[in-house]
All heavy atoms as a GROMACS GRO file, in nm:
protein
  451
    1MET      N    1   0.083  -0.118   0.000
    1MET     CA    2   0.000   0.000   0.000
    1MET      C    3   0.088   0.125   0.000
    1MET      O    4   0.207   0.117  -0.017
    1MET     CB    5  -0.091  -0.004   0.122
    1MET     CG    6  -0.185  -0.122   0.121
    1MET     SD    7  -0.343  -0.071   0.062
    1MET     CE    8  -0.440  -0.075   0.206
    2ARG      N    9   0.029   0.237   0.027
    2ARG     CA   10   0.101   0.363   0.020
    2ARG      C   11   0.146   0.415   0.156
    2ARG      O   12   0.190   0.527   0.166
    2ARG     CB   13   0.010   0.467  -0.045
    2ARG     CG   14  -0.026   0.432  -0.186
    2ARG     CD   15  -0.113   0.537  -0.244
    2ARG     NE   16  -0.152   0.498  -0.379
    2ARG     CZ   17  -0.218   0.574  -0.460
    2ARG    NH1   18  -0.257   0.692  -0.421
    2ARG    NH2   19  -0.250   0.532  -0.580
    3GLY      N   20   0.130   0.335   0.259
    3GLY     CA   21   0.171   0.379   0.392
    3GLY      C   22   0.070   0.471   0.457
    3GLY      O   23   0.105   0.546   0.548
    4ILE      N   24  -0.054   0.469   0.410
    4ILE     CA   25  -0.158   0.554   0.466
    4ILE      C   26  -0.231   0.476   0.575
    4ILE      O   27  -0.277   0.365   0.552
    4ILE     CB   28  -0.257   0.597   0.356
    4ILE    CG1   29  -0.183   0.674   0.248
    4ILE    CG2   30  -0.369   0.681   0.416
    4ILE    CD1   31  -0.269   0.703   0.126
    5LEU      N   32  -0.239   0.534   0.693
    5LEU     CA   33  -0.308   0.469   0.803
    5LEU      C   34  -0.456   0.507   0.802
    5LEU      O   35  -0.489   0.624   0.781
    5LEU     CB   36  -0.248   0.512   0.937
    5LEU     CG   37  -0.103   0.473   0.962
    5LEU    CD1   38  -0.054   0.537   1.090
    5LEU    CD2   39  -0.090   0.323   0.969
    6PRO      N   40  -0.544   0.411   0.823
    6PRO     CA   41  -0.686   0.447   0.832
    6PRO      C   42  -0.713   0.520   0.962
    6PRO      O   43  -0.669   0.477   1.069
    6PRO     CB   44  -0.757   0.312   0.828
    6PRO     CG   45  -0.657   0.215   0.876
    6PRO     CD   46  -0.523   0.268   0.834
    7ILE      N   47  -0.780   0.631   0.952
    7ILE     CA   48  -0.812   0.711   1.071
    7ILE      C   49  -0.964   0.722   1.076
    7ILE      O   50  -1.023   0.817   1.026
    7ILE     CB   51  -0.747   0.849   1.064
    7ILE    CG1   52  -0.598   0.836   1.043
    7ILE    CG2   53  -0.775   0.928   1.190
    7ILE    CD1   54  -0.529   0.964   1.013
    8ILE      N   55  -1.026   0.621   1.133
    8ILE     CA   56  -1.171   0.614   1.137
    8ILE      C   57  -1.214   0.606   1.282
    8ILE      O   58  -1.172   0.516   1.354
    8ILE     CB   59  -1.222   0.491   1.060
    8ILE    CG1   60  -1.170   0.494   0.916
    8ILE    CG2   61  -1.373   0.485   1.063
    8ILE    CD1   62  -1.188   0.365   0.842
    9PRO      N   63  -1.296   0.697   1.330
    9PRO     CA   64  -1.341   0.687   1.469
    9PRO      C   65  -1.436   0.570   1.486
    9PRO      O   66  -1.510   0.534   1.393
    9PRO     CB   67  -1.413   0.820   1.494
    9PRO     CG   68  -1.449   0.870   1.361
    9PRO     CD   69  -1.348   0.816   1.264
   10PRO      N   70  -1.436   0.506   1.603
   10PRO     CA   71  -1.524   0.391   1.624
   10PRO      C   72  -1.670   0.436   1.639
   10PRO      O   73  -1.698   0.552   1.668
   10PRO     CB   74  -1.472   0.330   1.753
   10PRO     CG   75  -1.411   0.444   1.824
   10PRO     CD   76  -1.353   0.534   1.719
   11ARG      N   77  -1.761   0.342   1.622
   11ARG     CA   78  -1.902   0.372   1.643
   11ARG      C   79  -1.927   0.398   1.791
   11ARG      O   80  -1.858   0.346   1.877
   11ARG     CB   81  -1.988   0.256   1.597
   11ARG     CG   82  -1.983   0.238   1.448
   11ARG     CD   83  -2.081   0.132   1.406
   11ARG     NE   84  -2.077   0.120   1.261
   11ARG     CZ   85  -2.168   0.062   1.192
   11ARG    NH1   86  -2.272   0.007   1.251
   11ARG    NH2   87  -2.159   0.055   1.062
   12SER      N   88  -2.027   0.476   1.818
   12SER     CA   89  -2.054   0.514   1.956
   12SER      C   90  -2.108   0.400   2.041
   12SER      O   91  -2.094   0.401   2.163
   12SER     CB   92  -2.152   0.632   1.960
   12SER     OG   93  -2.274   0.593   1.900
   13ASN      N   94  -2.166   0.297   1.978
   13ASN     CA   95  -2.224   0.187   2.054
   13ASN      C   96  -2.127   0.070   2.072
   13ASN      O   97  -2.167  -0.035   2.119
   13ASN     CB   98  -2.353   0.138   1.988
   13ASN     CG   99  -2.329   0.084   1.849
   13ASN    OD1  100  -2.221   0.095   1.795
   13ASN    ND2  101  -2.433   0.028   1.790
   14ARG      N  102  -2.002   0.086   2.040
   14ARG     CA  103  -1.904  -0.021   2.055
   14ARG      C  104  -1.864  -0.035   2.201
   14ARG      O  105  -1.846   0.064   2.272
   14ARG     CB  106  -1.782   0.013   1.970
   14ARG     CG  107  -1.690  -0.101   1.951
   14ARG     CD  108  -1.591  -0.072   1.842
   14ARG     NE  109  -1.494  -0.180   1.839
   14ARG     CZ  110  -1.396  -0.186   1.756
   14ARG    NH1  111  -1.379  -0.089   1.668
   14ARG    NH2  112  -1.313  -0.287   1.758
   15LYS      N  113  -1.849  -0.160   2.248
   15LYS     CA  114  -1.821  -0.183   2.389
   15LYS      C  115  -1.679  -0.142   2.428
   15LYS      O  116  -1.659  -0.077   2.530
   15LYS     CB  117  -1.843  -0.331   2.423
   15LYS     CG  118  -1.988  -0.370   2.422
   15LYS     CD  119  -2.007  -0.511   2.468
   15LYS     CE  120  -2.156  -0.544   2.464
   15LYS     NZ  121  -2.181  -0.682   2.509
   16ASN      N  122  -1.581  -0.180   2.352
   16ASN     CA  123  -1.442  -0.142   2.379
   16ASN      C  124  -1.390  -0.060   2.262
   16ASN      O  125  -1.322  -0.112   2.173
   16ASN     CB  126  -1.355  -0.266   2.398
   16ASN     CG  127  -1.392  -0.343   2.521
   16ASN    OD1  128  -1.438  -0.285   2.618
   16ASN    ND2  129  -1.374  -0.474   2.518
   17PRO      N  130  -1.420   0.069   2.261
   17PRO     CA  131  -1.378   0.149   2.144
   17PRO      C  132  -1.227   0.170   2.142
   17PRO      O  133  -1.165   0.197   2.245
   17PRO     CB  134  -1.452   0.281   2.164
   17PRO     CG  135  -1.476   0.291   2.309
   17PRO     CD  136  -1.493   0.150   2.358
   18ALA      N  137  -1.170   0.155   2.025
   18ALA     CA  138  -1.029   0.188   2.005
   18ALA      C  139  -1.022   0.337   1.977
   18ALA      O  140  -1.089   0.388   1.888
   18ALA     CB  141  -0.973   0.109   1.888
   19HIS      N  142  -0.945   0.408   2.056
   19HIS     CA  143  -0.940   0.553   2.044
   19HIS      C  144  -0.839   0.594   1.936
   19HIS      O  145  -0.719   0.574   1.953
   19HIS     CB  146  -0.903   0.618   2.177
   19HIS     CG  147  -1.005   0.592   2.283
   19HIS    ND1  148  -1.128   0.654   2.283
   19HIS    CD2  149  -1.006   0.509   2.390
   19HIS    CE1  150  -1.198   0.612   2.386
   19HIS    NE2  151  -1.127   0.523   2.452
   20PRO      N  152  -0.888   0.650   1.827
   20PRO     CA  153  -0.796   0.695   1.722
   20PRO      C  154  -0.734   0.829   1.759
   20PRO      O  155  -0.774   0.894   1.856
   20PRO     CB  156  -0.886   0.710   1.600
   20PRO     CG  157  -1.017   0.747   1.658
   20PRO     CD  158  -1.027   0.672   1.788
   21ASP      N  159  -0.638   0.870   1.681
   21ASP     CA  160  -0.575   1.001   1.700
   21ASP      C  161  -0.667   1.106   1.636
   21ASP      O  162  -0.671   1.121   1.514
   21ASP     CB  163  -0.437   1.002   1.634
   21ASP     CG  164  -0.359   1.128   1.665
   21ASP    OD1  165  -0.411   1.213   1.739
   21ASP    OD2  166  -0.246   1.140   1.615
   22TYR      N  167  -0.744   1.174   1.719
   22TYR     CA  168  -0.844   1.267   1.666
   22TYR      C  169  -0.781   1.388   1.598
   22TYR      O  170  -0.840   1.448   1.511
   22TYR     CB  171  -0.939   1.311   1.777
   22TYR     CG  172  -1.038   1.203   1.812
   22TYR    CD1  173  -1.025   1.128   1.928
   22TYR    CD2  174  -1.144   1.173   1.728
   22TYR    CE1  175  -1.114   1.027   1.959
   22TYR    CE2  176  -1.234   1.073   1.757
   22TYR     CZ  177  -1.219   1.001   1.873
   22TYR     OH  178  -1.307   0.901   1.902
   23ARG      N  179  -0.660   1.423   1.635
   23ARG     CA  180  -0.593   1.534   1.567
   23ARG      C  181  -0.564   1.496   1.421
   23ARG      O  182  -0.586   1.574   1.330
   23ARG     CB  183  -0.465   1.570   1.640
   23ARG     CG  184  -0.393   1.687   1.578
   23ARG     CD  185  -0.264   1.717   1.653
   23ARG     NE  186  -0.194   1.823   1.586
   23ARG     CZ  187  -0.162   1.936   1.643
   23ARG    NH1  188  -0.191   1.957   1.768
   23ARG    NH2  189  -0.099   2.029   1.576
   24ARG      N  190  -0.515   1.374   1.400
   24ARG     CA  191  -0.490   1.328   1.263
   24ARG      C  192  -0.621   1.315   1.187
   24ARG      O  193  -0.628   1.344   1.067
   24ARG     CB  194  -0.417   1.195   1.264
   24ARG     CG  195  -0.274   1.210   1.316
   24ARG     CD  196  -0.204   1.079   1.318
   24ARG     NE  197  -0.176   1.040   1.181
   24ARG     CZ  198  -0.128   0.922   1.147
   24ARG    NH1  199  -0.103   0.832   1.238
   24ARG    NH2  200  -0.105   0.893   1.021
   25TYR      N  201  -0.727   1.273   1.255
   25TYR     CA  202  -0.859   1.261   1.192
   25TYR      C  203  -0.907   1.398   1.146
   25TYR      O  204  -0.958   1.414   1.035
   25TYR     CB  205  -0.957   1.199   1.291
   25TYR     CG  206  -1.098   1.188   1.238
   25TYR    CD1  207  -1.130   1.093   1.142
   25TYR    CD2  208  -1.198   1.271   1.285
   25TYR    CE1  209  -1.260   1.082   1.093
   25TYR    CE2  210  -1.327   1.260   1.236
   25TYR     CZ  211  -1.357   1.166   1.141
   25TYR     OH  212  -1.484   1.156   1.094
   26LYS      N  213  -0.888   1.499   1.229
   26LYS     CA  214  -0.931   1.635   1.195
   26LYS      C  215  -0.851   1.688   1.075
   26LYS      O  216  -0.907   1.749   0.984
   26LYS     CB  217  -0.911   1.725   1.317
   26LYS     CG  218  -0.958   1.866   1.299
   26LYS     CD  219  -0.938   1.945   1.426
   26LYS     CE  220  -0.976   2.090   1.408
   26LYS     NZ  221  -0.951   2.168   1.528
   27ASP      N  222  -0.720   1.664   1.076
   27ASP     CA  223  -0.636   1.710   0.965
   27ASP      C  224  -0.674   1.641   0.835
   27ASP      O  225  -0.682   1.704   0.729
   27ASP     CB  226  -0.489   1.684   0.995
   27ASP     CG  227  -0.436   1.772   1.108
   27ASP    OD1  228  -0.500   1.875   1.138
   27ASP    OD2  229  -0.332   1.736   1.166
   28ARG      N  230  -0.700   1.512   0.843
   28ARG     CA  231  -0.737   1.439   0.722
   28ARG      C  232  -0.874   1.483   0.670
   28ARG      O  233  -0.895   1.494   0.549
   28ARG     CB  234  -0.738   1.289   0.752
   28ARG     CG  235  -0.751   1.207   0.629
   28ARG     CD  236  -0.707   1.067   0.655
   28ARG     NE  237  -0.715   0.991   0.532
   28ARG     CZ  238  -0.662   0.874   0.514
   28ARG    NH1  239  -0.598   0.818   0.612
   28ARG    NH2  240  -0.674   0.812   0.400
   29ASP      N  241  -0.965   1.511   0.761
   29ASP     CA  242  -1.098   1.559   0.722
   29ASP      C  243  -1.088   1.693   0.650
   29ASP      O  244  -1.158   1.718   0.553
   29ASP     CB  245  -1.188   1.569   0.844
   29ASP     CG  246  -1.332   1.589   0.808
   29ASP    OD1  247  -1.379   1.520   0.716
   29ASP    OD2  248  -1.399   1.673   0.871
   30ARG      N  249  -0.999   1.778   0.698
   30ARG     CA  250  -0.978   1.908   0.631
   30ARG      C  251  -0.933   1.889   0.487
   30ARG      O  252  -0.976   1.961   0.397
   30ARG     CB  253  -0.870   1.986   0.705
   30ARG     CG  254  -0.920   2.095   0.788
   30ARG     CD  255  -0.806   2.184   0.826
   30ARG     NE  256  -0.829   2.232   0.960
   30ARG     CZ  257  -0.737   2.263   1.046
   30ARG    NH1  258  -0.611   2.252   1.014
   30ARG    NH2  259  -0.767   2.306   1.165
   31ILE      N  260  -0.844   1.794   0.464
   31ILE     CA  261  -0.793   1.768   0.330
   31ILE      C  262  -0.905   1.716   0.239
   31ILE      O  263  -0.918   1.758   0.124
   31ILE     CB  264  -0.675   1.670   0.335
   31ILE    CG1  265  -0.557   1.737   0.405
   31ILE    CG2  266  -0.635   1.624   0.197
   31ILE    CD1  267  -0.444   1.646   0.438
   32VAL      N  268  -0.988   1.627   0.293
   32VAL     CA  269  -1.100   1.574   0.215
   32VAL      C  270  -1.197   1.686   0.177
   32VAL      O  271  -1.243   1.694   0.063
   32VAL     CB  272  -1.172   1.463   0.295
   32VAL    CG1  273  -1.302   1.426   0.228
   32VAL    CG2  274  -1.083   1.343   0.310
   33ILE      N  275  -1.225   1.776   0.269
   33ILE     CA  276  -1.314   1.889   0.242
   33ILE      C  277  -1.253   1.981   0.137
   33ILE      O  278  -1.322   2.030   0.047
   33ILE     CB  279  -1.345   1.965   0.372
   33ILE    CG1  280  -1.434   1.879   0.462
   33ILE    CG2  281  -1.412   2.099   0.344
   33ILE    CD1  282  -1.452   1.934   0.602
   34MET      N  283  -1.120   2.003   0.145
   34MET     CA  284  -1.052   2.089   0.049
   34MET      C  285  -1.064   2.032  -0.092
   34MET      O  286  -1.095   2.105  -0.187
   34MET     CB  287  -0.905   2.104   0.088
   34MET     CG  288  -0.826   2.189  -0.009
   34MET     SD  289  -0.649   2.186   0.025
   34MET     CE  290  -0.609   2.017  -0.017
   35PHE      N  291  -1.043   1.901  -0.108
   35PHE     CA  292  -1.054   1.840  -0.240
   35PHE      C  293  -1.197   1.848  -0.292
   35PHE      O  294  -1.220   1.866  -0.412
   35PHE     CB  295  -1.005   1.696  -0.238
   35PHE     CG  296  -0.856   1.684  -0.255
   35PHE    CD1  297  -0.777   1.651  -0.147
   35PHE    CD2  298  -0.797   1.709  -0.377
   35PHE    CE1  299  -0.640   1.641  -0.162
   35PHE    CE2  300  -0.660   1.700  -0.393
   35PHE     CZ  301  -0.581   1.666  -0.284
   36GLY      N  302  -1.295   1.837  -0.204
   36GLY     CA  303  -1.434   1.852  -0.244
   36GLY      C  304  -1.462   1.991  -0.298
   36GLY      O  305  -1.532   2.007  -0.398
   37LYS      N  306  -1.406   2.092  -0.233
   37LYS     CA  307  -1.425   2.229  -0.281
   37LYS      C  308  -1.357   2.250  -0.416
   37LYS      O  309  -1.411   2.319  -0.503
   37LYS     CB  310  -1.370   2.328  -0.178
   37LYS     CG  311  -1.456   2.339  -0.056
   37LYS     CD  312  -1.402   2.441   0.041
   37LYS     CE  313  -1.490   2.451   0.163
   37LYS     NZ  314  -1.441   2.550   0.260
   38PHE      N  315  -1.238   2.193  -0.433
   38PHE     CA  316  -1.170   2.204  -0.562
   38PHE      C  317  -1.252   2.141  -0.673
   38PHE      O  318  -1.264   2.195  -0.782
   38PHE     CB  319  -1.032   2.137  -0.558
   38PHE     CG  320  -0.927   2.216  -0.486
   38PHE    CD1  321  -0.818   2.153  -0.431
   38PHE    CD2  322  -0.937   2.354  -0.473
   38PHE    CE1  323  -0.721   2.224  -0.366
   38PHE    CE2  324  -0.839   2.427  -0.408
   38PHE     CZ  325  -0.730   2.361  -0.354
   39GLN      N  326  -1.310   2.025  -0.646
   39GLN     CA  327  -1.392   1.959  -0.747
   39GLN      C  328  -1.516   2.041  -0.780
   39GLN      O  329  -1.555   2.050  -0.897
   39GLN     CB  330  -1.433   1.820  -0.699
   39GLN     CG  331  -1.318   1.724  -0.696
   39GLN     CD  332  -1.358   1.589  -0.640
   39GLN    OE1  333  -1.469   1.572  -0.591
   39GLN    NE2  334  -1.267   1.493  -0.646
   40GLN      N  335  -1.576   2.103  -0.680
   40GLN     CA  336  -1.694   2.186  -0.705
   40GLN      C  337  -1.658   2.307  -0.791
   40GLN      O  338  -1.730   2.341  -0.885
   40GLN     CB  339  -1.755   2.231  -0.572
   40GLN     CG  340  -1.881   2.312  -0.587
   40GLN     CD  341  -1.996   2.231  -0.642
   40GLN    OE1  342  -2.003   2.110  -0.623
   40GLN    NE2  343  -2.086   2.295  -0.711
   41GLN      N  344  -1.544   2.370  -0.763
   41GLN     CA  345  -1.502   2.486  -0.842
   41GLN      C  346  -1.468   2.444  -0.984
   41GLN      O  347  -1.490   2.519  -1.078
   41GLN     CB  348  -1.384   2.554  -0.775
   41GLN     CG  349  -1.423   2.626  -0.648
   41GLN     CD  350  -1.307   2.692  -0.580
   41GLN    OE1  351  -1.194   2.683  -0.624
   41GLN    NE2  352  -1.335   2.760  -0.470
   42ARG      N  353  -1.411   2.325  -1.001
   42ARG     CA  354  -1.380   2.278  -1.136
   42ARG      C  355  -1.507   2.256  -1.216
   42ARG      O  356  -1.514   2.288  -1.334
   42ARG     CB  357  -1.299   2.148  -1.128
   42ARG     CG  358  -1.249   2.103  -1.262
   42ARG     CD  359  -1.171   1.975  -1.253
   42ARG     NE  360  -1.258   1.867  -1.212
   42ARG     CZ  361  -1.218   1.759  -1.147
   42ARG    NH1  362  -1.093   1.744  -1.115
   42ARG    NH2  363  -1.305   1.665  -1.115
   43ARG      N  364  -1.612   2.206  -1.150
   43ARG     CA  365  -1.740   2.188  -1.220
   43ARG      C  366  -1.795   2.322  -1.266
   43ARG      O  367  -1.845   2.335  -1.377
   43ARG     CB  368  -1.840   2.119  -1.128
   43ARG     CG  369  -1.818   1.974  -1.111
   43ARG     CD  370  -1.933   1.912  -1.033
   43ARG     NE  371  -1.886   1.791  -0.968
   43ARG     CZ  372  -1.870   1.775  -0.838
   43ARG    NH1  373  -1.900   1.871  -0.756
   43ARG    NH2  374  -1.826   1.662  -0.789
   44ILE      N  375  -1.786   2.423  -1.181
   44ILE     CA  376  -1.839   2.556  -1.216
   44ILE      C  377  -1.758   2.615  -1.331
   44ILE      O  378  -1.814   2.669  -1.426
   44ILE     CB  379  -1.836   2.648  -1.093
   44ILE    CG1  380  -1.937   2.597  -0.989
   44ILE    CG2  381  -1.867   2.792  -1.132
   44ILE    CD1  382  -1.926   2.666  -0.854
   45ALA      N  383  -1.625   2.602  -1.325
   45ALA     CA  384  -1.540   2.657  -1.432
   45ALA      C  385  -1.567   2.586  -1.564
   45ALA      O  386  -1.574   2.650  -1.669
   45ALA     CB  387  -1.393   2.643  -1.392
   46THR      N  388  -1.584   2.456  -1.560
   46THR     CA  389  -1.612   2.380  -1.683
   46THR      C  390  -1.746   2.420  -1.741
   46THR      O  391  -1.760   2.435  -1.863
   46THR     CB  392  -1.609   2.229  -1.653
   46THR    OG1  393  -1.484   2.197  -1.593
   46THR    CG2  394  -1.622   2.150  -1.780
   47ARG      N  395  -1.845   2.440  -1.655
   47ARG     CA  396  -1.977   2.479  -1.702
   47ARG      C  397  -1.970   2.617  -1.769
   47ARG      O  398  -2.031   2.640  -1.873
   47ARG     CB  399  -2.074   2.481  -1.585
   47ARG     CG  400  -2.218   2.501  -1.628
   47ARG     CD  401  -2.315   2.502  -1.513
   47ARG     NE  402  -2.284   2.410  -1.406
   47ARG     CZ  403  -2.290   2.440  -1.277
   47ARG    NH1  404  -2.328   2.558  -1.239
   47ARG    NH2  405  -2.260   2.351  -1.185
   48CYS      N  406  -1.894   2.709  -1.711
   48CYS     CA  407  -1.881   2.843  -1.770
   48CYS      C  408  -1.811   2.837  -1.906
   48CYS      O  409  -1.850   2.908  -1.997
   48CYS     CB  410  -1.803   2.935  -1.677
   48CYS     SG  411  -1.894   2.977  -1.525
   49GLU      N  412  -1.711   2.753  -1.919
   49GLU     CA  413  -1.642   2.740  -2.046
   49GLU      C  414  -1.734   2.685  -2.154
   49GLU      O  415  -1.729   2.726  -2.269
   49GLU     CB  416  -1.520   2.648  -2.032
   49GLU     CG  417  -1.406   2.712  -1.955
   49GLU     CD  418  -1.291   2.616  -1.935
   49GLU    OE1  419  -1.294   2.504  -1.991
   49GLU    OE2  420  -1.197   2.654  -1.865
   50LYS      N  421  -1.820   2.594  -2.118
   50LYS     CA  422  -1.913   2.536  -2.216
   50LYS      C  423  -2.016   2.638  -2.261
   50LYS      O  424  -2.057   2.639  -2.376
   50LYS     CB  425  -1.982   2.414  -2.157
   50LYS     CG  426  -1.894   2.294  -2.143
   50LYS     CD  427  -1.971   2.176  -2.087
   50LYS     CE  428  -1.882   2.055  -2.074
   50LYS     NZ  429  -1.954   1.940  -2.016
   51THR      N  430  -2.062   2.727  -2.171
   51THR     CA  431  -2.165   2.823  -2.208
   51THR      C  432  -2.107   2.937  -2.290
   51THR      O  433  -2.179   2.999  -2.367
   51THR     CB  434  -2.235   2.880  -2.083
   51THR    OG1  435  -2.136   2.939  -1.998
   51THR    CG2  436  -2.309   2.772  -2.009
   52VAL      N  437  -1.978   2.968  -2.277
   52VAL     CA  438  -1.918   3.077  -2.353
   52VAL      C  439  -1.908   3.040  -2.500
   52VAL      O  440  -1.926   3.122  -2.588
   52VAL     CB  441  -1.780   3.113  -2.294
   52VAL    CG1  442  -1.706   3.208  -2.384
   52VAL    CG2  443  -1.796   3.172  -2.157
   53LEU      N  444  -1.878   2.913  -2.529
   53LEU     CA  445  -1.859   2.872  -2.669
   53LEU      C  446  -1.988   2.865  -2.738
   53LEU      O  447  -2.077   2.875  -2.774
   53LEU     CB  448  -1.792   2.734  -2.675
   53LEU     CG  449  -1.650   2.732  -2.621
   53LEU    CD1  450  -1.596   2.589  -2.624
   53LEU    CD2  451  -1.559   2.820  -2.704
   0.00000   0.00000   0.00000
């Protein structure tokens, strides 16, 4: 693999929850949100280019 660790918080109803590193979870979530925004802006830019032609 690529050396990427899964950072997934456990479900709230689990009896013995494994506590993940929430700081890494927060940082990774920020990156996922950033890529989502980039994809949304790319859709808008592509749509504008199509309407200009």
